[in-house]
C-alpha positions in Angstrom: -0.5 53.9 -22.7 -0.4 52.8 -26.3 3.0 51.7 -27.5 4.2 52.7 -30.9 5.8 50.3 -33.4 9.1 52.0 -32.8 8.8 51.4 -29.0 7.9 47.8 -29.6 10.8 47.3 -32.0 13.1 48.7 -29.4 12.3 45.7 -27.1 14.5 42.7 -27.1 13.3 39.6 -29.1 12.4 37.9 -25.8 10.4 40.8 -24.7 8.6 41.0 -28.1 7.8 37.3 -27.9 6.4 37.8 -24.4 4.3 40.7 -25.7 2.8 38.5 -28.5 2.1 35.8 -25.9 0.4 38.3 -23.6 -1.7 39.7 -26.5 -2.6 36.1 -27.6 -3.6 35.2 -24.1 -5.9 38.2 -23.9 -7.6 37.2 -27.1 -8.2 33.5 -26.1 -9.5 34.6 -22.7 -12.7 35.6 -24.5 -13.2 33.2 -27.4 -16.8 34.3 -27.9 -15.5 37.7 -29.1 -13.9 35.9 -32.1 -16.6 34.0 -33.8 -16.0 31.2 -36.3 -16.8 31.8 -39.9 -19.2 29.4 -41.6 -16.3 27.7 -43.4 -14.4 27.2 -40.2 -17.4 25.7 -38.4 -18.1 23.4 -41.3 -14.5 22.2 -41.3 -14.6 21.5 -37.6 -17.8 19.6 -38.0 -16.3 17.6 -40.8 -13.3 16.7 -38.7 -15.3 15.8 -35.7 -17.6 13.6 -37.8 -14.4 11.9 -39.3 -13.0 11.4 -35.8 -16.3 9.9 -34.6 -16.3 7.5 -37.5 -12.7 6.4 -37.1 -11.5 7.4 -33.6 -8.5 5.0 -33.7 -7.1 6.7 -36.8 -6.2 9.8 -34.8 -3.1 10.5 -32.8 -2.6 12.5 -29.6 -0.9 15.9 -29.8 2.1 14.5 -27.9 2.5 11.8 -30.6 2.1 14.3 -33.4 4.8 16.5 -31.9 7.1 13.5 -31.4 6.6 12.5 -35.0 7.3 16.0 -36.3 10.5 16.3 -34.2 11.8 13.0 -35.3 11.6 14.1 -39.0 13.7 17.2 -38.4 
């Protein structure tokens, strides 16, 4: 069954969000099917190198979220 856009738009907001989450989960389940571009790989390598040079300059994801929320 292939839903049409009209069918999808008939879903509630919560149902559409769940649909997007389900689609995203199916994509990340096979990351090898979505290869990185050269630019993305270079940026990740740059960031990893920077982290390795200055590991104490980074913050955890939990700390980053806390900082963002405190500025709202």
